[in-house]
N, C-alpha and C positions, 0 to 999 in steps of 0.2 A: 567416612561419616563424621559430620561436624559435632561439636560439643552440644549435648542436649539442652543446655541452658542458653546457647547462643541464639539471639533473636527470638527468645521464648519467654514472654512476659509472665506467663502462668508458672513456668518452671522456676523463674527467678523469685517470684512471690512465694512459692512453696519453700525454696531454699532459705529465704529470709525468715519465714515463719519457723522452720526447723531450727535455724540459728538462734532465734529468740527463746525457743523452748529449751534448747541445750544450755543457753546462758543462765536461764532460771534454775535448771537442775544443778548445774555446776555451782552456782552461788548457794543454793540450798544445802548442798553436801558440805561445802566449806563452813558454813555457819553452824551446822548441827553436829558434824562428826568431830570437829576440832574446837568447838565452842569459841570460834573467833569472834571478835567484836569489832565495831567500827565499820567503815566503808571499804576497808581494804579487801575483804573477801569478794566484794562485788567487783572492785577494780581488778583483782586477780582473775576472776572469771572473765571479765570483759577483755583483758589482754589475751587470755587463752583463746577466746572465741574469735577475736579479731585475727589472730594468727591462723586459727582453724579454717576460716572461710576461704581464703585463697588456696590453701593446701587441699581442702576438700574439693574445690573446683578443679585443681590440677590433677587430682587423683584419677580423673576420668581417663587420662591418656595412658598410664600404665595398665589400668583395668581394660581399656579397649584393646591394647596390644596383647595383653595376656589372655584375653577372651578369644582370640583368633579372628582373623579377617575374612575367612572363607567358611563355607558351609560345612566342609569336612574336616576342619581344623579344630581339635578338642582344646578346651581352655587349659592353660598352663597354670595350675593352682599354686605351684611352688613359687613361680615368679610373681604371681598375684600377691601372695602373702609377704614376699620380700618387699614388694612395692608398698604394701600397707605399713610394714615395719619401718621402712625408710621414711615415709611420710610422718609416721608417729614420732620417730626420733627427732625429725626436723621440727615438728610441732612443739615437743617438750623443750628442746634446746633453745628455740627462738623465744618461746614464752618465758623460760627461766631467765634468759639474757635480758629481756625487756623488764621483768620484775626486779632484777638486781639493779638495773639502770634507774628505775623510778623509786625503788624502795630498798636502799642498800643496808637496811638495819639487819644486824646479825641474828637477832631473835626471830625475825620474820623468815630469814633463810632457814633457820632450824625448823621452824613450823612448816616451811615448804618441803624440806627434806623428809619430815615425818609423814607427809601426805603423798610422797612421791609414788608409791606403789598403787595407791588408789587412783591417782591421776593417770598413771600409765594404763591401768585396767580400764578406766573410763574412756581414755583416748582410743585404746585398741578396740573396744566395743563399738564406739561411734564410727571410727574409720572403717572397720569391717562392715558395719551396717551400710555406710555410704558406698563401699565397694560392691556390695551385693545389689544395691539399688542400681548402680551403674551397669552391673552385669545383666540384670533383667532388662534394662533399657536397651543395651547393646543387642541382647538376644532377640527381643521383639522387633527392634528396628531391622535387624538382619533378616528376620523371618518375613517381615512385610516386603523387604526388597526382593527376596527370593521368590515370594509369591507373585509379586508384580512382574518379575522377569518371566516366570513360568506362564502367567496369563498372556503376556505379550508374545511369547513363543507359540503358545497355543493359538492365539489369534492370528499370528503370522502363518502358521501351518494351515489354519482354516482358510485364510485368504489365498494361499497357494492352491489349495484344493479347489476353491471356487473359481479361481482364474483358469485352472486346468479344465474344469468341467465346462466353463463358459466358452473356452476356446474351442471345444469340440463342436459347438453349435454352428458358428459361422462357416467353417470349411464344409460342413455337411450341407448346409443350405446352398452355398455357392456352387458345390458340385451339381446339385439338382437343377439350380437355375441355369447354369451354363449348358447343361444337357438340354434344357428347354429351348434356349436360344439356338443351339445347334440344330435342333429338330425343325426350327422355323426358318432358318436361313434360306433353305432351298424352297420350301413350300410356301412361305409367306414372308418375304424380306422386309416388308413394311412393318409387320407385327414384330419381327425380330429386332428391328431398329428401335421400335417403341419399348420393347421389353428391356433392351440394353439401357435406355434412358431411365426407366423405372428402377432397374436393378442398380444403376449408379446412384440414384437418390437414396435407395434403401441402404446401400453399403456406406454411403456418406454418413447417414444417421447412425448406423451401428458402430462405425469407427469413432464417431464423436461421443456417443453415449454408452457404448458397449463396455467401457472400462468400469462403469459403475455397477454395483451389485443390486441396487434397487431403483425402480422407476415408479412414478405414479401411474395408476391404472389408465388414465387418459392418454399418457404417453405410450404405454404399451399397446393400447388399442390402436392408436395412430400408426404404430409400427406394424401391427397386424394388417391394417388396411393397405399399407404399402406392399406388404408381401402378397396379399390376396389380389391386389391390382396387377401384379406381375403374373400370377397364375391365371387371372381372368383373361389376360391377353393371349395366353397359351391355349386355354380351353374354351374361351368364348361363352356361348349360351349354356354350355354343358355344366358350368359351375354357377351355382346359386348359393350365396352366403348371406348371413345376417349376424350382427353383433348387437346385443342388448345390454344396456347398463344405465343406471341412474346417477344423478348428480351427487348423491350421497356416497358413492364409492369412487368418484373420479379422482380424488386426491389420496386414496389409500395406497399403501406401499405394496409392491409386488416385485419378486425377483426379476431382474432385467432379462429380456429376451426369452423368458421361460415359455411363452406361448408359441414361439416359432417352431420348435420340434413337434408340438401338438398339431399345428396346422400342416406341417410336412406329413405327419402320420395320417391325418385325415385326407389330404389330397392323394397320397399314395394309395390308400385302400379304397378311395371313392372313385378315382378316375383312371389310374394306371391299369393297363390290361383290361379295360372295359370301355365300351362305347355308350354306356348309359349315362344319363344326367345324374348329377350329384348335388346334394344339399348339405351345407355345413352351417351349423348355428352355434353361437357361443353367447353365454350370459354371465354377467357379473352381479353379485348381490352380497349384502352383508348379512351374516347370521351369527348372533351372539358376538364373540370377539374375533371372528375370523371372516375373511373374504372368501366366499364360495364361488368357484369358477366351474361352469359346466359346459362341456363341448360335446356336440352330437353330430355325427355324420352318417350318411347312408353308405352302403357298400353292396357290391354284388357278391353274394355267397359263392357263386360258381367260379369267380376269378381269384378267390383266396389262395388256391393251390398254386397259382401262377405268379403270385407276388412273394418275393423273398426280401427279407430285411434282417439287419443285425439286432434290432431292438435298441439301438443306441439312444434314440430320442427319449423314450419313456424311462429307461434306466438312468439317463442323464438327469432328468427332472427329479426322479426319486432320490438320487444321491445328493443333488443340490439342496433339495428341501430338508433332507436329513442333516446335512452339514450346517445349513443356515439356522434351523430351528431346533436341532437336537431331538427331533421326534420322527418316529416312523408312522406309516399309515396315513400320510397326508395326501395320497393319491389313490384313487379307486377307479376301476373301469369295469364295464360289463358290455355284453353284446347279445342281441337277439338275432332273428333271421335276417334282418336288413339294416339294423341300426347299431352303431357303436357309440357308447356314451362314456365319457370320462369326467370325473369330478376331482377338483383340487381344493384343498383347504389351506388357505394362506393365513397363518396367525398374524395378528396385528399388534402383538404386545412385545415384540423384540425390544429389549431395553436399550436405553440411550448409549450405554457404554459399548454394547456389542455393535451398534450402528457406527459408533465412533471408530472402533477398530477396523470395521469393514469399509469405512469411507475412503 
């Protein structure tokens, strides 16, 4: 850590102000306690304070060393006091030498010796005060550094969590999509080829944008349409879908690729193991300070027992939202006899610092 007064105009101004106050106090003491006359008490004080200033600045280094350089190192107060005493002796010796140089009068030297104890006490008090100020600066600077390091580690850990959760999405989708291609290769090769082209476009997009943690709503919707186009090739007229949103939400922020597992879930329960038509609808709207997402899909109640899943998609979403926003209860779902409805609440007040860490 550099010296607190280095490149710090405010700190330098405070140091000069303190220096002027100490000069006034020192001069006042010499005039009143020893009834000295003339201007020499002022010059005496000026010499002491001129010597004091560089020594007070240099005192930072022994204080910084004695205060410990790590979080778990306790301050070495004995070395600290030794440093203060060394600086004090240097201050008195240098000041006395300069006074003898400019005022060799024996009477003044006797006057100086008679005030030696008070000068020493004054110097000890002042240098101890400066050392304590330095200790406080060192402590709070170290505390801020440790706090920043912990925040960075916490943000890094959050980033790793998000990357891990997000990485679970693409393989899951790819597995389902390749199964769809496989089922069409024999029954409908043309559709299988078209599906591969759509899948290629979709994966190109996810590889390009998937490393980001947030997308704008309009980009996420475009990605949903790519996915649904792939599934439309597979299921044809059996799949009917709609996506509603207004221009007022198109630029809002939403976790990247978070809608994909919802679509997978809707497709699975609507069309797998069933020959009935399916309808999937999704809407985006702003409510208070949150983006509200609602997805609804039909399903065949008789086919539920034949559909098996790990629940990875919904668990993934719930964990991602909790990691991103530090809140639970941002996802709700319900079902009746033939409809499954899911609601997401996406807060829009994630602070700039958090977004910077996650960028």
